[in-house]
C-alpha positions as semicolon CSV with decimal commas, in nm:
position;residue;x (nm);y (nm);z (nm)
1;M;-13,965;13,377;6,655
2;P;-13,784;13,104;6,466
3;Q;-13,923;13,006;6,132
4;S;-14,129;12,688;6,126
5;T;-13,975;12,397;5,943
6;R;-14,126;12,292;5,610
7;I;-14,013;12,041;5,351
8;H;-14,268;11,935;5,095
9;E;-14,567;12,157;5,150
10;T;-14,921;12,048;5,085
11;H;-15,124;12,366;5,066
12;I;-15,481;12,360;5,193
13;M;-15,688;12,636;5,037
14;Q;-15,968;12,743;5,272
15;D;-16,195;12,886;5,003
16;D;-16,274;12,750;4,656
17;L;-16,358;13,099;4,532
18;L;-16,032;13,240;4,663
19;P;-15,780;12,956;4,616
20;F;-15,487;13,158;4,750
21;I;-15,270;13,168;5,059
22;F;-15,151;13,516;5,154
23;R;-14,930;13,617;5,444
24;T;-14,673;13,877;5,544
25;D;-14,360;13,722;5,686
26;R;-13,997;13,755;5,793
27;P;-13,726;13,487;5,781
28;G;-13,664;13,340;6,126
29;L;-13,349;13,345;6,334
30;N;-13,276;12,978;6,277
31;P;-13,175;12,846;5,933
32;V;-13,486;12,791;5,723
33;I;-13,524;12,437;5,594
34;S;-13,558;12,422;5,216
35;N;-13,894;12,310;5,084
36;W;-14,084;12,266;4,759
37;H;-14,447;12,241;4,648
38;E;-14,664;12,208;4,337
39;N;-14,819;12,555;4,354
40;I;-14,659;12,874;4,232
41;E;-14,538;13,105;4,509
42;L;-14,478;13,479;4,463
43;L;-14,277;13,685;4,710
44;C;-14,291;14,065;4,716
45;F;-14,011;14,217;4,926
46;T;-14,097;14,545;5,097
47;E;-13,813;14,598;5,348
48;G;-13,454;14,494;5,408
49;S;-13,218;14,276;5,208
50;G;-13,125;13,911;5,191
51;I;-13,081;13,608;4,971
52;I;-13,331;13,373;4,815
53;H;-13,209;13,031;4,712
54;C;-13,397;12,864;4,424
55;G;-13,256;12,527;4,325
56;E;-12,895;12,589;4,230
57;N;-12,942;12,966;4,192
58;D;-12,887;13,230;4,461
59;Y;-13,032;13,580;4,425
60;S;-12,969;13,891;4,631
61;V;-13,301;14,059;4,702
62;T;-13,406;14,394;4,841
63;A;-13,717;14,610;4,867
64;K;-13,934;14,618;4,551
65;D;-13,794;14,290;4,418
66;I;-14,033;14,008;4,336
67;A;-13,928;13,644;4,349
68;V;-14,113;13,366;4,172
69;I;-14,092;13,019;4,321
70;N;-14,176;12,789;4,034
71;P;-14,349;12,458;4,116
72;N;-14,132;12,179;4,260
73;I;-13,821;12,397;4,300
74;L;-13,628;12,367;4,626
75;H;-13,612;12,708;4,791
76;R;-13,539;12,898;5,108
77;I;-13,500;13,261;5,220
78;E;-13,250;13,420;5,455
79;G;-13,173;13,774;5,565
80;Q;-13,334;14,073;5,732
81;L;-13,644;14,096;5,515
82;L;-14,012;14,176;5,526
83;Y;-14,217;14,035;5,242
84;H;-14,565;13,944;5,124
85;C;-14,613;13,584;5,018
86;L;-14,885;13,482;4,772
87;I;-14,937;13,113;4,694
88;V;-15,175;13,040;4,409
89;D;-15,342;12,704;4,373
90;R;-15,229;12,523;4,061
91;S;-15,584;12,444;3,955
92;F;-15,672;12,816;3,949
93;C;-15,380;12,878;3,713
94;E;-15,468;12,588;3,485
95;Q;-15,837;12,679;3,474
96;N;-15,734;13,020;3,349
97;G;-15,503;12,887;3,079
98;I;-15,174;12,915;3,269
99;P;-15,001;12,573;3,269
100;V;-14,756;12,641;3,551
101;L;-14,602;12,294;3,528
102;S;-14,517;12,349;3,160
103;I;-14,366;12,696;3,179
104;F;-14,088;12,851;3,383
105;F;-14,094;13,210;3,509
106;R;-13,791;13,425;3,580
107;E;-13,705;13,375;3,944
108;L;-13,613;13,734;4,026
109;I;-13,802;14,031;3,885
110;N;-13,780;14,406;3,935
111;D;-14,090;14,550;3,771
112;D;-14,270;14,858;3,907
113;R;-14,604;14,761;3,754
114;L;-14,586;14,411;3,900
115;F;-14,483;14,549;4,239
116;E;-14,776;14,793;4,250
117;L;-15,015;14,518;4,144
118;F;-14,887;14,299;4,425
119;L;-14,943;14,580;4,676
120;R;-15,300;14,622;4,551
121;I;-15,361;14,253;4,619
122;A;-15,213;14,294;4,967
123;D;-15,439;14,595;5,035
124;E;-15,751;14,412;4,919
125;I;-15,678;14,109;5,133
126;S;-15,580;14,314;5,438
127;T;-15,934;14,457;5,449
128;A;-16,057;14,113;5,552
129;K;-16,110;14,052;5,922
130;S;-16,118;13,682;5,996
131;D;-16,258;13,542;5,672
132;L;-16,118;13,614;5,328
133;R;-16,476;13,629;5,200
134;E;-16,511;13,961;5,384
135;V;-16,287;14,126;5,126
136;S;-16,496;14,397;4,960
137;S;-16,524;14,197;4,638
138;V;-16,419;13,836;4,581
139;P;-16,412;13,892;4,201
140;T;-16,173;14,185;4,253
141;V;-15,918;13,972;4,434
142;R;-15,946;13,696;4,174
143;A;-15,908;13,948;3,894
144;L;-15,602;14,109;4,052
145;V;-15,430;13,774;4,104
146;L;-15,509;13,675;3,747
147;S;-15,371;14,009;3,625
148;L;-15,051;13,943;3,816
149;L;-15,017;13,600;3,658
150;S;-15,096;13,742;3,315
151;E;-14,816;13,998;3,353
152;L;-14,578;13,718;3,438
153;C;-14,687;13,525;3,129
154;R;-14,651;13,825;2,900
155;F;-14,312;13,946;3,012
156;H;-14,132;13,701;3,238
157;I;-14,141;13,349;3,094
158;V;-13,798;13,190;3,048
159;P;-13,744;13,019;2,709
160;N;-13,640;12,652;2,707
161;Y;-13,818;12,591;3,036
162;S;-13,748;12,218;3,029
163;E;-13,382;12,291;3,093
164;K;-13,469;12,492;3,404
165;R;-13,656;12,228;3,598
166;S;-13,516;12,025;3,885
167;T;-13,177;11,865;3,830
168;A;-13,075;11,515;3,932
169;S;-12,891;11,668;4,227
170;S;-13,197;11,854;4,356
171;E;-13,408;11,542;4,315
172;R;-13,158;11,351;4,531
173;V;-13,182;11,621;4,797
174;K;-13,562;11,594;4,788
175;A;-13,528;11,217;4,824
176;I;-13,310;11,266;5,133
177;M;-13,569;11,497;5,285
178;I;-13,850;11,254;5,213
179;Y;-13,647;10,971;5,367
180;I;-13,574;11,153;5,691
181;R;-13,930;11,284;5,709
182;T;-14,054;10,926;5,682
183;H;-13,802;10,778;5,928
184;F;-13,750;11,066;6,173
185;S;-13,872;10,856;6,468
186;E;-13,604;10,593;6,404
187;E;-13,228;10,591;6,447
188;I;-13,095;10,731;6,119
189;T;-12,735;10,709;6,002
190;L;-12,564;10,875;5,712
191;D;-12,468;10,532;5,581
192;A;-12,834;10,424;5,573
193;I;-12,936;10,737;5,383
194;A;-12,650;10,699;5,136
195;E;-12,744;10,337;5,072
196;H;-13,108;10,436;5,019
197;I;-13,018;10,713;4,774
198;G;-12,739;10,520;4,603
199;V;-12,444;10,760;4,630
200;S;-12,152;10,793;4,869
201;K;-12,223;10,960;5,202
202;Y;-11,952;11,221;5,142
203;H;-12,100;11,325;4,810
204;L;-12,445;11,317;4,964
205;S;-12,346;11,550;5,247
206;R;-12,179;11,802;5,015
207;E;-12,473;11,800;4,777
208;F;-12,726;11,844;5,055
209;R;-12,546;12,140;5,209
210;R;-12,502;12,302;4,868
211;F;-12,877;12,302;4,809
212;T;-13,006;12,361;5,160
213;G;-12,735;12,554;5,343
214;T;-12,764;12,310;5,635
215;T;-12,652;11,959;5,723
216;I;-12,864;11,648;5,694
217;F;-12,868;11,607;6,070
218;Y;-12,966;11,968;6,135
219;T;-13,264;11,906;5,908
220;L;-13,344;11,579;6,083
221;T;-13,335;11,747;6,425
222;A;-13,553;12,035;6,304
223;I;-13,811;11,789;6,172
224;R;-13,808;11,596;6,498
225;C;-13,865;11,916;6,696
226;R;-14,148;12,023;6,467
227;E;-14,322;11,688;6,505
228;A;-14,270;11,694;6,881
229;R;-14,427;12,040;6,898
230;H;-14,736;11,911;6,714
231;M;-14,760;11,615;6,951
232;L;-14,731;11,836;7,260
233;A;-15,002;12,067;7,128
234;G;-15,216;11,759;7,067
235;G;-15,197;11,638;7,426
236;A;-14,880;11,426;7,445
237;T;-14,650;11,446;7,746
238;V;-14,292;11,566;7,708
239;S;-14,157;11,212;7,746
240;E;-14,408;11,073;7,495
241;A;-14,321;11,339;7,237
242;A;-13,948;11,293;7,289
243;S;-13,963;10,915;7,254
244;A;-14,192;10,921;6,950
245;C;-13,968;11,172;6,771
246;G;-13,638;10,990;6,813
247;F;-13,499;11,157;7,128
248;E;-13,374;10,909;7,388
249;N;-13,255;11,166;7,643
250;L;-13,509;11,411;7,791
251;S;-13,249;11,667;7,891
252;Y;-13,102;11,670;7,539
253;F;-13,453;11,688;7,395
254;S;-13,541;11,994;7,604
255;R;-13,220;12,179;7,511
256;T;-13,250;12,096;7,143
257;F;-13,621;12,175;7,130
258;K;-13,567;12,519;7,281
259;K;-13,284;12,588;7,037
260;H;-13,512;12,514;6,739
261;T;-13,842;12,660;6,860
262;G;-13,739;12,930;7,106
263;K;-13,933;12,768;7,392
264;L;-13,911;12,471;7,624
265;P;-14,134;12,172;7,541
266;S;-14,359;12,249;7,840
267;A;-14,467;12,575;7,674
268;Y;-14,642;12,379;7,398
269;I;-14,825;12,131;7,619
270;K;-15,198;12,142;7,557
271;K;-15,376;12,306;7,845
272;T;-15,675;12,116;7,978
273;S;-15,953;12,270;8,184
C-alpha cells in the first residue's frame, strides 16, 4: 500500500499519561513526501535495508540501526525496511528536563543497549488491545521511554547543536511545501512559487529535489490526491473532490489518484446505509 503523504505533521496524542505515538511501518511503493514536526521521532529498524534522508544528510540503514529525527528536520525514508516508529511529545521531554529544541542528537546510532530498550518498549505497547491504557503498567511504558531518552542524552548528543539545525535551503523547501499545501486547490505555477519564495525557479527546483528526492509538482499532485481522498471519505462525490483539489479533468483525476493511492476514487467514497 503506498505511503500516505505528510508534510508538516501535527501530532495528536490520544492519552496525556502516555504522550507517545507508536507504530510499526514499511516505506510505501511511491516516493515518500518529506515532512517535519516539532516532536522527536525515533526509528528502530528490524528488517531490510534502505536510506533515511535527514535534512542534507543521507544515511544507509539496516537492521538494528536506530535513527533519530530531531525536531523540525526535513526527513523521509526509502527502501525495503521494517521499522518501529516512536514519536514522543515535546512537552513530555521538557517536563523531564530534556530540552529537545535546544539539543541535537546523532541522527544514526548503532547501540545494542538502545536497540534492546526500544524492543522492550515495542513489547510493552504490543500487549495493548485497542487502548494504550491496557498496557500492563502505564508507569512502565513511561519509564522505558524516559530511559531511552536518557541514554540518548548521555551518549548521543552532538556538540555545537546550533550549527546542525535547519539551513536556509531547508527552510526554503519548507516554505515551498507550505505554499503548495495552502494553495493546492488553485492553479499553481513554478513562476508563482519562485516569486513567493524569492529565488529563481531553476534554483528552486534543484534545491527542492535535492532535499525531497521528488519534484515540486509531484509533491503538489500527491497533496491534491491526499486531500481528495479525505473529501471522498467525508461524503464528497468524485467530481466534487476533483474540482476542490485542483483537478479539471475527471479522467486525469482518476488515473492520477489511482497512481498515488493504489485505488480508484470510487473506492474511498463514504458508504451510506
